[in-house]
Every structure is written in C-alpha cells, then in structure tokens.
C-alpha positions as CSV (number, residue, x, y, z in Angstrom):
1,M,0.0,0.0,0.0
2,R,2.8,2.4,0.8
3,S,4.4,1.6,-2.5
4,I,1.2,2.5,-4.3
5,Q,1.1,5.9,-2.4
6,R,4.8,6.4,-3.3
7,R,4.2,5.8,-7.0
8,L,1.2,8.0,-7.0
9,S,3.1,10.8,-5.2
10,L,6.1,10.5,-7.5
11,G,3.9,10.4,-10.6
12,L,2.0,13.5,-9.4
13,I,5.2,15.3,-8.6
14,S,6.7,14.6,-12.0
15,V,3.6,15.7,-13.9
16,M,3.1,18.8,-11.8
17,V,6.8,19.8,-12.0
18,I,6.9,19.3,-15.8
19,V,3.5,21.1,-16.4
20,G,4.4,23.8,-13.8
21,L,7.7,24.6,-15.5
22,I,6.1,24.7,-19.0
23,L,3.4,27.0,-17.7
24,A,5.8,29.2,-15.8
25,Q,8.2,29.6,-18.7
26,T,5.3,30.2,-21.1
27,S,3.7,32.7,-18.8
28,L,7.0,34.6,-18.2
29,W,7.8,34.7,-21.9
30,L,4.3,36.0,-22.8
31,F,4.6,38.6,-20.0
32,E,8.0,39.7,-21.1
33,M,6.8,39.9,-24.7
34,G,3.8,42.0,-23.7
35,L,6.0,44.3,-21.7
36,Q,8.4,44.8,-24.5
37,R,5.4,45.6,-26.9
38,Y,4.3,48.2,-24.3
39,L,7.7,49.8,-24.2
40,E,8.0,49.6,-28.0
41,A,4.9,51.9,-28.2
42,G,6.7,54.5,-26.1
43,L,9.9,54.2,-28.1
44,R,8.0,54.6,-31.3
45,N,6.4,57.8,-29.9
46,D,9.9,59.1,-29.0
47,S,11.1,58.2,-32.5
48,E,8.3,60.2,-34.1
49,N,9.0,63.2,-31.8
50,L,12.6,63.1,-33.0
51,L,11.4,63.0,-36.6
52,V,9.2,66.1,-36.0
53,A,12.2,67.9,-34.4
54,L,14.1,67.6,-37.7
55,A,14.0,70.8,-39.7
56,R,15.6,72.3,-42.8
57,G,18.4,74.7,-42.0
58,P,20.9,76.8,-43.9
59,Q,23.3,73.9,-44.1
60,G,20.7,71.3,-44.6
61,L,19.0,69.2,-42.0
62,Q,19.2,70.3,-38.4
63,L,17.8,69.1,-35.1
64,D,15.7,71.5,-32.9
65,E,17.1,70.7,-29.5
66,R,14.2,72.7,-27.8
67,R,11.9,69.9,-28.8
68,L,14.2,67.2,-27.2
69,S,13.5,65.6,-23.9
70,P,15.9,66.6,-21.0
71,A,16.7,62.9,-20.6
72,Y,18.7,63.0,-23.9
73,Q,21.0,65.7,-22.4
74,R,22.0,63.9,-19.2
75,P,24.9,61.4,-19.5
76,F,23.8,57.7,-19.2
77,S,20.2,58.8,-18.3
78,G,18.8,55.6,-19.8
79,H,17.3,57.3,-22.9
80,Y,19.4,57.5,-26.0
81,F,19.0,58.1,-29.8
82,R,20.9,57.9,-33.0
83,I,19.9,59.5,-36.3
84,D,21.5,58.3,-39.5
85,F,21.1,60.1,-42.8
86,A,23.2,60.4,-45.9
87,D,26.8,59.8,-44.8
88,S,26.6,61.2,-41.3
89,H,24.7,60.6,-38.1
90,W,23.7,62.4,-34.9
91,R,23.6,61.0,-31.4
92,S,22.2,62.1,-28.1
93,R,24.5,63.8,-25.5
94,S,23.3,61.1,-23.0
95,L,25.5,58.7,-24.8
96,W,28.6,60.7,-23.5
97,D,31.6,59.0,-25.0
98,Q,29.8,55.8,-26.0
99,E,28.5,55.0,-29.4
100,L,25.2,53.5,-30.2
101,P,25.8,51.0,-33.0
102,R,23.7,51.2,-36.1
103,L,21.3,48.4,-36.3
104,E,21.2,46.3,-39.5
105,H,17.5,46.2,-39.9
106,P,14.4,48.0,-38.5
107,G,12.5,46.7,-35.6
108,L,12.9,46.1,-31.9
109,H,16.1,44.8,-30.4
110,S,16.9,43.8,-26.8
111,N,20.5,42.5,-26.9
112,L,22.6,45.6,-26.7
113,Q,24.7,46.8,-23.7
114,L,25.9,50.3,-23.0
115,G,28.2,52.1,-20.6
116,P,30.4,51.1,-17.6
117,E,27.4,49.8,-15.7
118,G,26.4,47.5,-18.5
119,Q,22.9,48.8,-19.2
120,Q,20.7,46.5,-21.1
121,L,19.1,48.4,-23.9
122,L,15.8,48.1,-25.6
123,V,16.4,49.6,-29.1
124,L,13.8,50.4,-31.8
125,R,15.0,51.4,-35.3
126,S,12.6,53.1,-37.5
127,D,13.2,54.2,-41.1
128,Y,11.5,57.4,-42.5
129,R,11.6,59.7,-45.6
130,R,11.6,63.4,-44.7
131,L,12.6,66.5,-46.5
132,G,13.6,64.4,-49.5
133,Q,16.1,62.3,-47.5
134,S,16.1,58.8,-46.1
135,I,16.4,59.0,-42.4
136,S,17.0,56.1,-39.9
137,I,16.2,56.8,-36.2
138,S,17.3,54.4,-33.5
139,V,15.7,55.1,-30.0
140,A,17.0,53.2,-27.0
141,Q,15.8,52.9,-23.4
142,D,17.6,51.3,-20.4
143,Y,15.8,48.0,-19.9
144,T,17.9,47.0,-16.8
145,P,15.4,48.2,-14.1
146,V,12.6,46.5,-15.9
147,R,14.6,43.3,-16.2
148,E,15.6,43.4,-12.5
149,S,12.0,43.9,-11.5
150,F,11.1,41.1,-13.8
151,Q,13.7,38.8,-12.2
152,R,12.4,39.6,-8.7
153,M,8.9,38.9,-9.9
154,R,10.2,35.6,-11.4
155,Q,11.8,34.6,-8.1
156,V,8.7,35.5,-6.1
157,G,6.6,33.6,-8.6
158,L,8.9,30.6,-8.3
159,G,8.7,30.7,-4.5
160,L,4.9,30.9,-4.6
161,G,4.8,28.1,-7.2
162,L,7.0,25.8,-5.0
163,A,4.8,26.6,-1.9
164,G,1.7,25.9,-4.0
165,L,3.3,22.6,-5.2
166,L,4.1,21.6,-1.6
167,L,0.6,22.4,-0.5
168,I,-0.9,20.5,-3.5
169,L,1.3,17.5,-2.7
170,L,0.3,17.6,0.9
171,L,-3.3,17.7,0.0
172,Q,-2.8,15.0,-2.6
173,R,-1.1,12.7,0.0
174,V,-4.0,13.2,2.4
175,T,-6.5,12.6,-0.5
176,V,-4.7,9.5,-1.7
177,R,-4.4,8.1,1.8
178,R,-8.1,8.6,2.4
179,A,-8.9,7.1,-1.0
180,L,-6.7,4.0,-0.3
181,R,-7.9,3.6,3.3
182,P,-10.5,1.0,2.2
183,L,-7.8,-1.0,0.5
184,E,-5.6,-0.8,3.6
185,K,-8.5,-2.1,5.6
186,A,-9.1,-4.9,3.1
187,R,-5.3,-5.7,3.4
188,E,-5.5,-5.9,7.2
189,Q,-8.6,-8.1,6.9
190,I,-6.8,-10.4,4.5
191,A,-3.9,-10.6,7.0
192,Q,-6.5,-11.5,9.8
193,L,-7.9,-14.0,7.4
194,Q,-4.5,-15.6,7.0
195,Q,-4.1,-15.7,10.8
196,G,-7.4,-17.4,11.2
197,Q,-9.0,-14.5,13.0
198,R,-11.9,-14.2,10.5
199,S,-13.6,-16.3,7.9
200,Q,-14.7,-13.6,5.5
201,L,-14.1,-10.0,4.5
202,D,-16.4,-7.2,5.5
203,E,-18.8,-6.2,2.8
204,Q,-19.2,-2.6,3.9
205,V,-16.7,-1.2,1.4
206,P,-16.8,1.5,-1.4
207,V,-18.7,0.6,-4.5
208,E,-15.5,0.2,-6.5
209,L,-14.3,-2.6,-4.1
210,E,-17.6,-4.5,-3.8
211,P,-17.1,-6.9,-6.8
212,L,-13.6,-7.7,-5.5
213,V,-14.6,-8.4,-1.9
214,A,-17.7,-10.4,-3.1
215,Q,-15.5,-12.6,-5.3
216,I,-13.0,-13.2,-2.5
217,N,-15.8,-14.1,0.0
218,H,-17.4,-16.4,-2.6
219,L,-14.0,-18.1,-3.1
220,L,-13.4,-18.5,0.6
221,A,-16.9,-19.9,1.2
222,H,-16.4,-22.2,-1.8
223,T,-13.0,-23.4,-0.6
224,E,-14.2,-24.0,3.0
225,D,-17.3,-25.8,1.7
226,S,-15.1,-28.0,-0.6
227,L,-12.7,-28.8,2.3
228,K,-15.6,-29.8,4.6
229,R,-17.3,-31.9,1.9
230,S,-14.0,-33.6,1.1
231,R,-13.3,-34.4,4.7
232,N,-16.8,-35.7,5.3
233,A,-16.6,-37.7,2.1
234,L,-13.4,-39.2,3.3
235,G,-14.8,-40.1,6.7
236,N,-18.0,-41.5,5.2
237,L,-16.0,-43.6,2.7
238,G,-13.7,-44.9,5.4
239,H,-16.6,-45.9,7.7
240,A,-18.4,-47.5,4.7
241,L,-15.4,-49.6,3.9
242,K,-14.5,-50.7,7.4
243,T,-17.2,-53.3,7.7
244,P,-16.6,-54.9,4.2
245,L,-12.9,-55.0,4.9
246,A,-13.5,-56.7,8.3
247,V,-15.6,-59.3,6.5
248,L,-13.0,-59.9,3.9
249,L,-10.3,-60.2,6.5
250,S,-12.4,-62.7,8.4
251,L,-12.9,-64.8,5.2
252,A,-9.2,-64.6,4.5
253,S,-8.5,-66.1,7.9
254,S,-11.2,-68.8,7.6
255,E,-10.6,-72.5,7.0
256,Q,-12.1,-72.2,3.5
257,L,-8.8,-71.1,2.1
258,D,-6.6,-73.7,3.7
259,A,-6.4,-75.4,0.4
260,H,-4.8,-72.3,-1.1
261,P,-2.2,-71.1,1.4
262,Q,-0.4,-68.8,-1.1
263,L,-3.6,-67.1,-2.1
264,R,-4.7,-66.8,1.5
265,K,-1.4,-65.1,2.4
266,V,-1.4,-62.7,-0.5
267,L,-5.1,-61.8,0.1
268,K,-4.6,-61.3,3.8
269,A,-1.5,-59.1,3.3
270,Q,-3.2,-56.9,0.7
271,L,-6.4,-56.5,2.8
272,E,-4.4,-55.6,5.9
273,Q,-2.4,-53.0,3.9
274,V,-5.8,-51.5,2.7
275,Q,-7.0,-51.4,6.3
276,Q,-3.8,-49.7,7.5
277,R,-4.1,-47.0,4.9
278,L,-7.7,-46.5,5.6
279,N,-7.1,-46.2,9.3
280,R,-4.3,-43.7,8.6
281,E,-6.6,-41.5,6.5
282,L,-9.3,-41.6,9.0
283,N,-6.8,-40.6,11.8
284,R,-5.6,-37.7,9.7
285,A,-9.2,-36.5,9.2
286,R,-9.8,-36.7,12.9
287,L,-6.6,-34.9,13.7
288,S,-7.2,-32.0,11.3
289,G,-10.6,-31.0,12.7
290,D,-12.3,-27.8,11.6
291,A,-10.3,-24.6,11.1
292,L,-10.6,-21.2,9.5
293,P,-8.9,-20.9,6.2
294,G,-5.2,-20.0,6.7
295,A,-5.4,-20.3,10.5
296,L,-1.9,-20.3,12.2
297,F,-0.9,-22.9,14.6
298,D,-1.3,-21.8,18.3
299,C,0.6,-24.3,20.4
300,D,-1.3,-23.6,23.6
301,A,-4.6,-24.3,21.8
302,E,-3.8,-27.1,19.4
303,L,-1.2,-29.4,21.1
304,P,-3.3,-30.5,24.1
305,G,-6.2,-31.6,21.9
306,L,-3.8,-33.3,19.4
307,L,-2.1,-35.3,22.2
308,A,-5.5,-36.2,23.8
309,T,-6.7,-37.5,20.4
310,L,-3.6,-39.6,19.9
311,N,-4.0,-41.1,23.4
312,M,-7.5,-42.2,22.5
313,I,-6.3,-43.7,19.3
314,H,-3.2,-45.5,20.7
315,G,-4.2,-46.2,24.3
316,E,-3.8,-44.6,27.6
317,H,-0.7,-46.6,28.4
318,L,1.4,-44.1,26.5
319,N,2.7,-41.0,28.3
320,L,2.6,-38.2,25.7
321,S,4.3,-35.0,26.8
322,C,4.9,-31.6,25.2
323,R,7.5,-28.9,25.7
324,A,6.7,-25.5,24.1
325,P,7.0,-21.9,25.2
326,A,3.8,-20.4,26.4
327,G,1.8,-18.4,23.8
328,L,4.0,-19.5,20.9
329,Q,2.4,-19.3,17.5
330,L,4.1,-21.1,14.5
331,P,3.9,-19.0,11.3
332,W,2.6,-21.8,9.1
333,D,-0.8,-23.0,8.2
334,R,-2.6,-24.9,11.0
335,E,-3.8,-27.7,8.7
336,D,-0.3,-28.4,7.4
337,L,1.3,-28.4,10.9
338,L,-1.5,-30.7,12.2
339,E,-0.7,-33.1,9.4
340,L,3.0,-32.9,10.0
341,L,2.9,-33.3,13.8
342,G,0.1,-35.8,13.5
343,N,2.1,-38.0,11.3
344,L,5.2,-37.7,13.5
345,L,3.4,-38.4,16.7
346,D,1.3,-41.2,15.1
347,N,4.5,-43.0,14.0
348,A,6.1,-42.4,17.4
349,C,3.0,-43.8,19.2
350,K,3.0,-46.9,17.1
351,W,6.6,-47.7,18.0
352,A,6.9,-46.4,21.5
353,D,6.8,-48.5,24.6
354,A,5.7,-45.9,27.1
355,E,7.2,-42.5,26.3
356,V,6.6,-40.0,23.5
357,R,7.7,-36.4,23.7
358,L,7.1,-33.4,21.4
359,S,9.4,-30.4,21.8
360,V,9.0,-27.0,20.0
361,V,11.9,-24.5,20.4
362,E,12.3,-21.0,18.9
363,T,15.8,-20.3,17.7
364,A,17.6,-17.3,16.3
365,N,17.1,-18.6,12.8
366,G,13.7,-20.2,13.0
367,F,12.1,-23.1,14.9
368,E,13.1,-26.6,15.9
369,L,10.5,-29.3,16.2
370,S,11.4,-32.7,17.6
371,V,9.4,-35.9,18.3
372,E,11.2,-38.7,20.2
373,D,10.0,-42.1,21.6
374,D,11.4,-44.9,23.6
375,G,10.8,-47.6,21.0
376,P,13.4,-49.8,19.2
377,G,14.7,-46.9,17.1
378,I,16.2,-47.2,13.6
379,P,19.8,-48.2,12.9
380,E,21.8,-45.3,11.5
381,D,22.6,-47.1,8.2
382,Q,18.9,-47.7,7.6
383,R,17.4,-44.3,8.4
384,D,17.4,-42.9,4.9
385,Q,15.2,-45.7,3.7
386,V,12.2,-44.7,5.7
387,F,11.8,-41.4,3.8
388,S,10.5,-43.2,0.7
389,R,6.7,-43.2,0.5
390,G,5.3,-46.6,1.7
391,T,8.6,-48.0,2.8
392,R,8.6,-49.7,6.2
393,L,11.4,-51.5,7.8
394,D,9.0,-53.7,9.6
395,E,6.1,-54.9,7.4
396,Q,4.1,-55.9,10.5
397,T,3.8,-52.4,11.9
398,D,2.6,-49.4,10.0
399,G,5.1,-46.8,11.0
400,H,8.1,-44.8,10.0
401,G,7.2,-45.1,6.4
402,L,4.4,-43.3,4.6
403,G,4.1,-40.8,7.4
404,L,7.7,-39.7,7.3
405,G,7.5,-39.4,3.5
406,I,4.6,-37.0,3.8
407,V,6.5,-35.1,6.5
408,R,9.5,-34.7,4.4
409,D,7.5,-33.3,1.5
410,I,6.0,-30.7,3.8
411,V,9.3,-29.8,5.3
412,D,10.9,-29.5,1.9
413,T,8.1,-27.2,0.7
414,W,8.8,-24.9,3.7
415,G,12.5,-24.9,3.0
416,G,13.4,-26.7,6.2
417,F,15.6,-29.7,7.1
418,L,14.7,-33.1,8.6
419,R,17.1,-35.5,10.4
420,L,16.7,-38.8,12.2
421,E,18.7,-39.2,15.4
422,E,18.7,-41.4,18.5
423,S,16.5,-40.2,21.4
424,E,17.7,-40.0,25.0
425,W,15.6,-43.2,25.7
426,G,17.3,-45.1,22.9
427,G,14.4,-44.8,20.4
428,L,14.0,-42.6,17.4
429,K,14.2,-38.8,17.4
430,V,12.9,-36.9,14.4
431,L,14.3,-33.4,14.3
432,I,12.9,-30.7,12.0
433,E,14.5,-27.3,11.5
434,L,12.3,-24.6,9.9
435,P,13.4,-21.1,8.9
436,K,11.6,-18.0,10.0
437,R,9.0,-16.6,7.6
C-alpha cells in the first residue's frame, strides 16, 4: 500500500513539475513579450517626436534641441537616440563617450549593452523619408530596471509556485491516503484471514471494491465448503469400507482357504495394507478437525487436543508430553502443521513402549520441532530408507514409512531440514529445523 502511495506521489510530482515549468516559462515569456510591446509603443512615440524635431536649416537638416526631452541631455540617463542620414549621423548627449551602433534592420532589439554599468538596452530602429532624404532613427531605453524587477517577480513567482506545489502535494497525499484507506482495511482483513481471526471480509466497502470483496468471500466460502465436503466424504468412505474390509479379512483367515495357502497369504496381506491405509486417512481426518482458512498454529490451543486424540487412538498406556514456550504461534498453516505433527506423533506412538515427547523451540534462525520415543529406534545405516513413501522396515507395523514421506514433503516445501537421530531413551528422534517466515 505504501508503494502505491509512493508511486502516485512520484507520478503526481513529476507531472506537476513538468507542467508547472512549462506553464511558468510560457507565462513569463508571454509577460515579457507583452511588456516589450508596451515599451515599444513608447519608443515609437519618441522616434516620431525626433522626426518632428528635424527641420531644414541653412546647411541642410538640423535638429531642434528645444523639442528634445531633457533625458537626452544627461549622460547615461537611460534614454538615447541615434539619427542616421546620408553619410553622417547624430547621437544624443546622454551617450557621452559611448557609441550606439547602427542596427542592421528595422524593428525592436533587446540584446545591446551600454556604458560602464552594462545597461541592457531596448532599441527600436525606424526608417523614415523626410525632406527628400532617407532617415533612420534608433531610439533606446535602459531595460535594466525593468529586467531586474522582472527577475524579482520571477523569483517571487517561483517561490509561490513551490509553496503551492508543496501544498498540493500535501493535500494529494491526504486525499490518496483517504482514498486508499478501504484498500488498507481490506489488506488488514486479509492478514487477519491468513491468521485465522476471521472467515470472510467485511462487505461494507466502497462501490469500487464491492465486486472484489464479493469474489474473495465467494472463493473463501467455496473453498471452505469444498474442504468440509472432502473431509466428510473421506470419513464416510472410510466408515463405509471398514465393515466390508473386516468381513474380507475374516474370510481370508477362515478355513475355506486352507487349500490355497499362497492365495490366502497374499489376500490377507493386501487387505491388511488397505485397512492400515484406511485407518491412517481416518486418523488424519480426525486430527485435522475444523479450522478457519489460513489459520496459524497456536501451540497452547492445538497441542493438548492433538495429544489427547492420539492417546485415545493408541491407548492410555502411553505418556505423551509436550514442551513448548507459552503463547507460541508457529507462522505456518494450521492444517499443514497438524498433518506434520500428527504423522510424526502417530508414528512415534506406534513404535513407543511408554514415552513420546514433542518439543518446540524457537531459535535465532527459526524453529526446531522434535518428536522422540522410547521404541526400538532405527539403525543409522537404515534411516534414509524410511523417507521413501510406503517403505517400512517392519512390514508388521505401519510406522516410520508413509508418514515420514509426507512429513519430508511438507518440510521441503517450507525450506526446512529433517534429520533422524537417536532419542535419549534409545528410540528414534525426528528433528525438524524450519526457517523463519
């Protein structure tokens, strides 16, 4: 959610900066052009006044200085002129010892400098025909004060623009956060769903999110219903097959097959294997129970019931103990951990004489789960064989075979490690190391 806000903010900043710069430059350029056109009108009026001040004298053209503005008399006053005609030219006294260059073509020019102070001049050249002669009049005005005021206005405008941009970004961040608040709430509810604290998402959401929430709730309800129906179907199938299997086993042990000892042996072995598998699946269904989708494994809530169920299945003669920190929650799906621990404890109970112990320890890198029993154990050179699905070192006892194969698959999926060691009672110890998630 924060990444979405960050991308939206960065996108808005980029767009606003680009558009703002374009608008600012365009506005400043238009303003400056308008200002120059305004000043050009004043320069054209001065040029026409100079043209009127030209008169015919005894020696030809002469300039009536009484009609000139006093600004043309003060040195570097900021107002200058140059009059070109025939092979000579006149210039204003305000130029002092400077020379106003003759422009190549008529029109407004703004790239000339004059004087020791580097005055920026705005010059207008106009061509006339008067008293039978071609006359070119260039009128200049110091543009420096206007440009300095323009630069100050640009700085003030830039500061106001930046302040406005920051204000807009702040308002945008608040608006985006408020607009994404329903998504943040939905994300929190999905996290609660994963932790098993709820079974569905709230449907009181904005109109834009209603289809998404409705589809998620429909999928959750469909998944939970499918799991319940599958579990019920498994239980019903198992209970429906138990009686026919018992009858078949009884027939396989009857005297009617004494004449076919080989057939009797094979039939009885296959039926016992079917019965063992059936009992295993029924035990798994009993151990899994009902759970919310994605519920995490709470050791305090789940382990006592799991051990009590195994005691009922395998008999009260076993002492099933558990060592786990109080309030510990394992960050994996409850159903998967019930299947993993159920298989480990089920195998341990089948082989144990009297003691089975489950230990859960939180380490710096993750968690360690161990199940140990006081049974006969497994020789070290034969421990790798039991990880193959369906492999049992003792064909008379259903243990340390299919269950450990399932456990290994789950541990591999979680990126953990599984080892078989010798327990302190001389039996088997299954040690699982799981990384933190």
